[in-house]
N, C-alpha and C positions, 0 to 999 in steps of 0.2 A: 467149905464144901458140905460138911456135915449139917450145918445150919440150913444151907440151901436145900439139901435133900429132905430134911425134916419139914421144911415149909412146903415143898412139892408134895410130900406124902400127906401132910395135913390138909392141904388144899384138895387133893384127890379124894380124900374121905368126905369132905364137905360136899363136893360135887356129886359124889355117889349117893350121899344122903338126899341131895336135892333130886337126883334122877329117880330115886325109888318111890317118890311121892306121887301117887296117881292123881289125875285130874279130879279135883273136888271143889267144894264151894269157895275155898280161898282163891283158887285159880279163876273161877268164874267171876268172882267179885273183882279181881284185878283186871280181867278182861273187860268188864263193864266200865270201870272207871277210866281206863285208858281208851276204851271204845267211844266214850262220850267225846273225847278230844278228836278222835278220828272221824266221828260222825260230822262234827262241825268243820273239820278240815275239808271234807268232801262238800259240805254245804256251802261254805264260803268260797271254795274254789270255783264252783259252778253257778253260784248266784248271778254272776255276770251274764251268763248265757240267757237267763230270763229277763235281765234288764235291757240288754242290747236291742231286741226288737222294738222297744219303746224309744230308746235313746237315738237310734238311727234316724227316726223322723223328727224327734224333738230337738236334737242337737245338730241335725243335718250332717251326720257322720258319713264319710266316704268308706268304701270297702278297706282301703289301706288303714284308716283310722280305727275301724273295728278290729282289724287284725292287731294293731298296736295295743289297744286296750286289753285284748285277750292275752296278748303276749306279756304285758307288764307284770302280772302276778308270777308268770313262769320265770321271767328274768330275776325277780326278787327271790324265787325259790332256789336259784343257783347260789345266790349269796347265803341264804338261810341254810341250805343243806351243807355247804362247806363250813360255815361258822359253827352251826350247832352240832354238826358231826364231831368237830374238834372239841367243842364245849362239853358234850356229853362224855367224851373220852377223858376229859381233864376233871370235870366237876361232878359227874354222875348222870345216870340216865334220867332219873326223876327231876333233877334240877334243870336239865336241858328241856325236858317235856314241859315243865311248868312255865318257863320263860317263853317258849314257842307259842303256847296257848294264849298267854296274856298278850303277846304281841299281835297275833292275827285277830284276836277278838277286839282289841282297841282299834286296830286299823280298819275293821269292818264298820265301826261307827264313823270313821273318817270318810269311808266310801259313801255312806248314807248322806253325809253332809256335802258331797261334791256338787259343784254347780256348773262345771264345764269340763271339757275334755282333759285338760292338763291336771286339774285337781283330782279327777278320778284316776287318771293314769298314775299319778304319784302315790295316791292312797292304795291302789292295787299293788304297786311295786312293794311298798312297805308290808302290806298284808302278805304278800308272797314270801317275804323273808321268814315270817313265822310259819306259814304253811309248809314251806320247803324244809324247815327244820323238824317239824312235828313228825312227818312221815318216817324218816329213817330212825329217829330217836325212839319213838313209841314202838316201832317194829323191832328194834334191837332189844328193848326191855322185855317185850312179850316172848321173843325167841329164847332169851336167857333164862326165863323161869319155866319154859315148857319141857316136858319129858320127851326123850328122844324118839321112842317108838311111835308116838302119835303126834309128834310135833307139827307135822304138816296140817293135819285136821284141826288141832287146837289153835294154831296160829291163824289159819284161814277162816275159821268160823269167827274169830275176832275181826279179821279184815273184812268179813262180809258186811260189817257195820259201815265201811266205806261205801259199799254198793247201796246199802240202805240210805245213806246220806245223799248220794247222787239221785236215787229215786225220789226221796222226799223233797229234795230241791225242786225237781220237775213238777211233782204233784202239788206241792204247796204253791208254787208260782202260778199255777193255772187259776187259783182263787185269789192269791194275794196281790199279784201285779195288776190285774184289771180293777180290783176294788180298793186297794190301799196304796198302790203305786210301787214302783221298783225299789225305792229307798227302804221300804219295810223289810225287804229281804235281807238287807245288810244290817238293819237294827237287830233282827233275829240272830243273825250271825255273830253278834257281840256277846251272846249269853254265856259262852264257855269261859269268859273272864272269871266267873265265880269259881270254876273248877281249878283254874290256875292258882288261885289264892289258897286253896285248901288241899291240894294234891298231896303234899308231903305228909299230911296228917292221915291220909287215906291208905297209902301204900308204902312199903319199905323199899329201900334201894335194892338193885339187882345184886344177888350174892356173887355172881361171877364177876361183876365189875369191882366189887369190894375186894375179892381175892386178887384181881389184876392190879389193885392199888396197894397190896401188901396189908390189907385190913381183914385178915382171916377171922379174927375174933368177932368182928361185926357181922361178917358173912355167916359165921356159925350161929350167931344169935338170931339172924333172920331165918335161916333154915330150921333152927329149933322151933321158932314160932310157927312156921308152916307145918312142921311135924306135929306139934301139939294141937294145932287147929284140926288137922286131919284126924288124929286120934279121937279128939273130942266129938267128932261127927261120925264115929263108927268105922273109920278106915283102918284096916290092918296093914301095917308097913312091913314089907319084906326086908331081909338083911341087905345092907348096901354092898354093891360090888364096885370097887374102886378101879378107875382107869387112870394110870399114871401118864400124865401128859405135861404140857407146858403150862403149869398153873402158877408159877412164881410171878412176882411183881416185875413187870417189864414196861418200858415206854415204847410207843409206836415209832417206827421210822418209816416214813412214807415210801421210801425206796423198796420196802418189802413188798408193796403191791405189784411190783414189776420184776420180782426175782423168784426163782425156783418154781414151785407149783402154782404160785399166785399170779404169775404173768398171764398165763392162758386163761385163768378164771377171770382175771380183771378185764381183759379185752373182750372175752365172750359176754360178760355181764354188761359192759358198756354198750355193746351192740344190741343186746336184748332189750335193755331199758330204752335205748333210743328208738328202736323200731316200734316197740309197744306204744310208747307215749306219742310218737309222731302221728300214729293212727288214732289213738284214743282220744286225745284232746283236740286234735285237728277236727275230728268229726263231731264230737259232743258239743264243743263250744260254738261251732259254726251252724249246725243244722237248724236250730230254731230261726236263725236269721235267713238261712237258705229257703226255708219253707215260706217265710214272709216276703222275701224280695224276689227270688227266682220263680216260685210257684204262685205268688200273690195270694196266699191264704190269709184269713183273718187272724188277729193276734192270738185269740184263745185256741184256735185249731193248731196254729204253729207251736204254741207251747205244749199242747196235748201230744202232738206227734214228737216233739222234742224230748218228752219223757221216755220214749221208747228205748233209748240207749241206757237210761238209768235202770229200767226194768230188766233189760238184757244184761246189764252189768251185775245186777243182783243174782240173776239166774246163773251166770257164769261163775260168780263167786261161790255159790253153793255147789256147783258142779265140780270146780277144782278142789274145794275143801274136802269133799268125799272121795275124790279120785286120785289126788296127787300122791298119797301114801301108797295106793294100790298100783298105779301105773309107774310111779317114779317121776322124778323131776325131768330128766332128759327126754323121755318119751312124751311127757305131757306138753313140753314147750314146742317140740317138733310138731305135734298134732295141732296144738292151739293156733300156731302161726299158719300152718298149712291149710287147715279147714277154714280158718278165718279169712284167708286170702280169696277163697273162691267167690263168696257173694260180692266182694268188692270188684273183682274182675268181671263178673257178670254184669254189674251195674255199668261198668265202662263199655262192655260189649253191646249192651242194648241201648246205650245212650242216656241213661238215667231219665226215662220218659216222663215220669210223673212223681208227685210227692209220695204216693203210697208205695210205689216200687222202691224208692229210696228209703222210706220208713221201714219196710219189711226186710230188705236185704242188708241195710246197714246194721239193723238190730241183730240179725242173725250173725253177722260177722263179729259184733261186739260181744256176744255171749262167749266167744272163744278168746279173742284178742284182749277183751276187757278183763278177763280173768288173770292175765299176765300182770296187769297193773297192780294187783294186790299180792299175787304169789311171788313176784320178784323181790319183794321186801324180805320175805321168808328166806328165799334162796340165797340172797346176797349175804344175810347174816350167817348162814350155814357155811359159806365158802371162806370166811375169815375167822381168825382166832379172836378171843375176847379183847386182846390188847389193841386190835385195830378193827373190831367188828363195826362199831358205830361209824368210824371214819371211812372204812372201805365201802359200807352201804351208802353213806352220804355222798361220797364221791361218785359212785356208780349212779346214784339217783340224780346227780347233776346232769347226766346225759339225758335223763327224762325231762329235766327242765329246759335243756338246750333244745330238745326235740319239741317240747310243748310250746316253747317260744317261737321256734321257726315255723312249725306247721301251720298255725293260723295265718301267718304272713304268706306262706306259699299257697294256701288255699285262696286267699284274697287275690294274689297275682294270677293264679290259674283261672279264677272266675272273671277277672278283668281282661285277660289276654286270650283265653281259650273258652272252655265251657265246663259245665258241671261234671260231665263224664270224664274229663281229664283229671279231675280231683280224685276220682275213684280209681283210675289207672295208677296214679301216683301212690295212693294208699295200698293198693293191691301189690305193687312192685315191692314196696317196703316190707310187707308181710312175707313175701316169698324170700327175701333176703334174710329175715329173722328166722324163718324156718330152716333154711340151709345152715346158718351159723350154729343154731342150737342143736340140730341133728348131728352135726359133726363135732362140736367142741364142748357141749355141756357136760358137767361132771355129776355123777349120781351121789346124792347125799341122804337119801331117805332112810329113816330108821337107824341112823348112826349118831352116837354121842358127839356133840359139837367139838369137844377136845380131841376126838379121834379123827374127825373129818379135816380139821384145820389146826395142826399142831403149832 
């Protein structure tokens, strides 16, 4: 018992030393290196949206086949989130991140070499395994090195890189696809393979993960390095204030996700992830093709209008980064779903009359609902303790992959059997459900130490 108490006290001091370090160049460097992986996660995820307007005609794809190709990566993400969530819990955050990056980068080359529907479908599925693992693992790492009082802003400015990736995908596709072809987009998407090879030399492992594995000395060495870096750059460190929590080495038991305080958190998170990504990826992946096939716009105009959601996503990312610590998590999610539902329901009410109405109102909705796509990674990590943070986040994100797989198929069915306005009624209804669930059941975590929020 004395040994265990000593380990807990030692771990508490290390966490307190970590928490006292203000954001400095070390944190910014870590955010950049991990952000490169996140940028290409977004790029590779949505590269298919710029390729499909070409492939629909070249390969004579039906709406159902388009939906299947879009969904392939999301199905792979289910596998990737579950496997790499466990992998990062067992072998470390950085090791998990390294392998996810290598996998989705190499698979991007396979997408570039695809010559028919099934080859592209298989390559996108494999790519999705890497993409699905990268999001929760990188998010967990950034959460665990962030300071409590400004964790929301710090994390979400990092996650803004995802919005930048979405925006750049659309903007680059306007030039690349008409001039170099759709395959060039996937060749570019293979570039982060270089990062995967050198990542372990660029960043240390998460101190919180090391503590959870009973490796307190290694954790202390990492924190000491962070402290020395801060002092060398003129940062004056305050005295550490230790919070005594559950710091000792523990193994995760999946049943914990459904016991005690974590049951309500788990169910609420699953619903929030599902509602967000059903709307976000159903709309962003289909809209360029909708502009091309429903409104009969030329390829370049369709791609230009398709970038609207990317720009809106970046706007929403910046908005949530600066507001979520001010408003709090619970209020933000209620507002983002509620405000985001209104333009979608307006599009249903007016019958989605033309491409420019769809362009403007869907982008407005995306500003708010798209912000949830990045902030839910932060929120998920706050709601679980270190011993199951990566796994809990990964399993919650599986519901995003389920939604992202199902949504394009439902959009294809709605377009086949009904009309475009029915698609926006479906999206608006899902947003209303998300608003109600978050307003009633979300837990406030802002400005609290992770070990305090989730013992």
